[in-house]
DOLOBA-621281 format. One record per residue (C-alpha): x, y, z. Coordinates in steps of 0.25 Angstrom, whole numbers, padded with zeros to 4 digits, always signed. Example, Ala and Ser with C-alpha at 12.3 -4.5 7.8 and 13.67 -1.06 7.14 Angstrom:
% residues 2
+0049-0018+0031+0055-0004+0029
% end
This chain:
% residues 444
+0094+0014-0011+0093-0001-0014+0080-0008-0018+0075-0015-0006+0070-0029-0011+0072-0035+0003+0057-0036+0005+0056-0047-0005+0062-0057+0005+0055-0053+0017+0042-0045+0015+0029-0051+0020+0022-0047+0008+0031-0055-0001+0031-0069-0004+0044-0077-0003+0053-0073-0015+0056-0088-0017+0041-0091-0019+0040-0078-0028+0051-0084-0037+0047-0099-0037+0032-0099-0034+0027-0086-0038+0013-0090-0043+0010-0099-0032+0015-0090-0021+0007-0078-0027-0006-0086-0027-0004-0090-0012+0000-0076-0008-0010-0071+0002-0002-0061+0010-0002-0050-0001-0008-0048-0015+0001-0055-0026+0005-0044-0036+0018-0039-0028+0023-0053-0025+0020-0056-0040+0029-0045-0043+0040-0050-0034+0039-0064-0039+0040-0059-0054+0052-0051-0050+0059-0062-0043+0057-0071-0055+0065-0062-0064+0077-0065-0056+0080-0050-0056+0070-0046-0045+0078-0034-0039+0079-0027-0053+0064-0030-0055+0061-0024-0041+0070-0012-0043+0064-0009-0057+0050-0011-0053+0051-0001-0041+0058+0009-0049+0047+0008-0059+0037+0009-0048+0043+0021-0042+0043+0028-0056+0028+0024-0058+0025+0030-0045+0032+0043-0048+0027+0044-0062+0013+0040-0058+0012+0050-0047+0016+0061-0057+0006+0057-0067-0005+0055-0057-0003+0069-0052-0003+0074-0066-0016+0067-0069-0022+0075-0057-0017+0088-0064-0006+0090-0054+0005+0100-0061+0017+0092-0066+0026+0100-0057+0019+0096-0045+0017+0082-0050+0032+0080-0053+0037+0086-0040+0028+0078-0031+0030+0065-0039+0045+0067-0040+0046+0071-0025+0039+0058-0021+0047+0049-0031+0060+0054-0026+0056+0053-0011+0064+0043-0002+0052+0035+0001+0049+0033-0014+0063+0029-0016+0063+0019-0005+0050+0013-0009+0056+0012-0023+0067+0003-0018+0058-0006-0009+0052-0019-0014+0038-0017-0009+0025-0015-0016+0023+0000-0010+0029+0007-0022+0023-0001-0033+0009+0000-0026+0011+0015-0026+0013+0015-0041+0001+0006-0043-0007+0016-0035-0003+0028-0043-0005+0020-0056-0019+0016-0051-0023+0031-0049-0017+0034-0063-0025+0023-0070-0037+0026-0062-0036+0041-0067-0034+0036-0082-0046+0026-0080-0055+0037-0074-0052+0046-0086-0053+0036-0097-0065+0028-0092-0060+0016-0100-0061+0001-0095-0046-0001-0098-0041+0010-0089-0051+0006-0078-0046-0009-0079-0031-0003-0078-0035+0004-0066-0041-0008-0059-0029-0017-0063-0019-0007-0056-0028-0007-0044-0028-0022-0044-0013-0023-0045-0013-0014-0032-0022-0023-0025-0015-0036-0030-0001-0030-0025-0005-0024-0012-0015-0029-0002-0018-0015+0003-0026-0013-0010-0038-0022-0008-0049-0027-0017-0057-0016-0011-0047-0006-0016-0049-0011-0031-0064-0010-0029-0062+0004-0024-0053+0008-0036-0064+0003-0045-0073+0012-0038-0065+0024-0041-0065+0020-0056-0080+0018-0055-0081+0032-0049-0072+0038-0060-0080+0031-0071-0093+0033-0065-0096+0018-0070-0094+0008-0058-0097-0004-0067-0087+0000-0077-0076+0002-0067-0079-0012-0061-0078-0018-0074-0065-0011-0077-0059-0017-0064-0066-0031-0064-0053-0039-0068-0044-0032-0058-0055-0034-0047-0057-0048-0051-0042-0051-0050-0041-0045-0036-0053-0052-0031-0047-0065-0037-0035-0063-0028-0043-0060-0016-0052-0073-0019-0039-0081-0020-0035-0077-0006-0049-0079-0001-0049-0094-0006-0034-0097-0002-0033-0089+0011-0047-0084+0015-0044-0069+0013-0051-0062+0002-0040-0052+0001-0026-0049-0005-0019-0051+0008-0022-0060+0020-0014-0051+0029-0025-0041+0034-0025-0048+0048-0010-0046+0050-0011-0032+0045-0022-0028+0054-0015-0035+0066-0004-0024+0066-0015-0014+0068-0023-0022+0078-0018-0033+0086-0003-0029+0085-0008-0015+0091-0013-0021+0104-0003-0022+0116+0004-0036+0116-0002-0039+0130-0016-0036+0125-0014-0045+0113-0009-0056+0122-0021-0054+0131-0031-0055+0120-0025-0067+0114-0025-0074+0128-0040-0071+0128-0042-0077+0115-0047-0063+0109-0035-0062+0099-0027-0074+0093-0013-0077+0096-0009-0072+0083-0011-0058+0088+0001-0059+0097+0010-0059+0085+0013-0047+0077+0007-0047+0063+0016-0052+0052+0025-0060+0061+0033-0072+0056+0026-0085+0056+0034-0090+0069+0027-0079+0077+0013-0085+0075+0007-0098+0080+0012-0110+0072-0003-0114+0069-0004-0103+0058+0007-0109+0050+0006-0124+0053-0009-0127+0052-0011-0118+0040-0018-0125+0028-0018-0120+0014-0010-0120+0001+0004-0125+0003+0011-0115-0006+0024-0110-0001+0020-0096+0000+0009-0100+0010+0017-0110+0018+0031-0105+0020+0032-0097+0033+0045-0091+0029+0050-0086+0016+0063-0091+0010+0069-0078+0013+0066-0080+0028+0054-0070+0029+0041-0074+0034+0030-0078+0024+0018-0070+0027+0011-0077+0016+0011-0090+0024-0003-0095+0025-0003-0095+0040-0003-0079+0039-0017-0080+0034-0022-0086+0047-0013-0077+0055-0019-0064+0048-0033-0069+0050-0031-0071+0065-0024-0057+0065-0036-0051+0058-0046-0057+0068-0038-0051+0080-0037-0038+0072-0052-0038+0071-0054-0040+0086-0044-0028+0089-0052-0019+0079-0064-0022+0087-0059-0022+0101-0046-0014+0101-0049-0003+0090-0039+0006+0096-0027-0003+0093-0031-0003+0079-0033+0012+0078-0019+0015+0084-0013+0006+0074-0021+0013+0063-0016+0026+0068-0002+0021+0068-0004+0016+0053-0008+0031+0049+0004+0036+0056+0013+0027+0048+0005+0030+0036+0010+0045+0037+0025+0041+0038+0035+0043+0027+0035+0031+0017+0050+0030+0020+0047+0027+0034+0047+0012+0032+0058+0002+0036+0054-0008+0025+0060+0002+0014+0074-0004+0018+0084+0001+0028+0095+0004+0018+0085+0012+0009+0079+0019+0021+0093+0023+0026+0097+0028+0012+0085+0036+0011+0084+0041+0025+0090+0056+0023+0081+0058+0011+0069+0052+0018+0071+0061+0030+0072+0073+0021+0060+0069+0013+0051+0065+0024+0054+0078+0031+0051+0087+0019+0039+0080+0013+0033+0072+0024+0035+0081+0035+0043+0071+0044+0045+0076+0058+0049+0068+0070+0044+0073+0084+0056+0066+0091+0068+0057+0090+0059+0044+0093+0046+0049+0087+0041+0044+0074+0042+0054+0063+0029+0061+0058+0027+0065+0043+0018+0077+0045+0017+0080+0030+0012+0066+0027+0002+0067+0039-0003+0080+0035-0001+0080+0020-0006+0067+0016-0020+0069+0022-0020+0083+0016-0017+0078+0002-0027+0067+0003-0038+0076+0007-0034+0086-0004-0035+0074-0014-0049+0071-0009-0053+0085-0011-0048+0085-0025-0055+0072-0028-0068+0078-0024-0066+0090-0033-0063+0100-0023-0050+0109-0021-0040+0105-0032-0049+0094-0037-0058+0105-0044-0047+0105-0055-0047+0090-0057-0057+0083-0066-0065+0071-0061-0055+0060-0065-0044+0067-0058-0053+0069-0045-0057+0054-0045-0042+0051-0047-0039+0060-0035-0050+0052-0027-0043+0039-0031-0030+0044-0026-0036+0048-0013-0043+0034-0012-0030+0027-0014-0023+0035-0003-0034+0033+0007-0036+0018+0004-0021+0015+0007-0021+0024+0019-0033+0018+0025-0032+0004+0022-0017+0004+0025-0018+0011+0038-0030+0003+0043-0025-0010+0040-0010-0010+0042+0001-0004+0051+0016-0003+0048+0019+0003+0034+0008+0012+0032+0017+0023+0026+0021+0013+0015+0006+0011+0012+0005+0027+0010+0017+0027+0001+0008+0019-0009-0002+0031-0010+0009+0042-0008+0009+0045-0023-0006+0047-0023-0005+0057-0012+0006+0064-0019-0004+0066-0031-0013+0072-0021-0002+0081-0016+0001+0085-0030-0014+0089-0032-0014+0097-0019-0001+0104-0023-0005+0107-0037-0018+0113-0033-0013+0121-0022+0001+0126-0026+0000+0127-0041-0012+0136-0042-0006+0145-0031+0007+0146-0038+0000+0149-0052-0008+0160-0045+0005+0166-0039+0011+0166-0053-0002+0172-0060-0002+0184-0050+0013+0186-0052
% end
């Protein structure tokens, strides 16, 4: 295994490494494609001059945090130490976990932040102090400022869970006021500069993959010729600047910062933070709205495909790096067959992961039952039940928002909540297997 830092030069989500080194503050201020915190991390690492060592150390610590945090969270939910240790260790030594630990992308750190958010939420729910409530809100803010999937509404909903735990909505709002204000400020900055009250201006391009890209090429051409769709919809979303009409890039008006005006990064990759992509995404969004109204079947087919990808192994992702994928392939095949129920119907058929398809909904449903105080939830106190409910909320949020708005790497989205699903699995195993084994011992 080698740490895959190749994404630094080419990934759409990252600013030009040259700008991260030389003009970090200005470039982050004019970053509209993504929330700024992960690019801030990249820039600070580059400024040390030992960025590879920083990346490796950071991701090893992130992996350790996910491992330890998952174990501690299960123990907070009264899962036996044997079950908690076995599940957390099995997950942390899985091929997928190792691969994500060696991949310079925000997925593993976000998974760690989600686990931390639930742990701090549980602490805040139990202590009831403003300090712990503020800490929880700050962790959620970092999530929202690092990954656009976690929207401002997600922070509001998280504060709603805190209000439920405390039974004092105004006190929860006061505890989260500063993080809420910081995130609103980020959104307001983008609204003033780019016309989008959001952390990312890519909503239109993301939706295009599920809508206009899902139409037949001939139908798209006909609709463009009729003037129903814009010419941009003939181009696949997230194409390089040369694929689009030049007007998007030549007539654009706005700040002249390099992060907004360079069509190509110094590495040769496309700069998807170019100001022209704001207008491109807006046009995609208008056409996507037309498809949703008049061709909903195309969108629903894409959503179905997104859910199919969601239930794949997290190792089934080419961005993990060919070298690392090949190194892990024997272990991955064995792990996926045993733990994910991987089964291929034919040589050319896409493999199905039946334990994921059946097990994840089952575990999620059990979590909901426990949160309501039924079944195994009867043995949990109120704070634990609310924590389980917050676990389920996060899993459902990522699944629904990710699969309704994006298509392509949906199993990567699920990886962020897999530690939370693992905690629900720990609850299920502990409440079903342990009592039964104790009863057998008692009868003996």
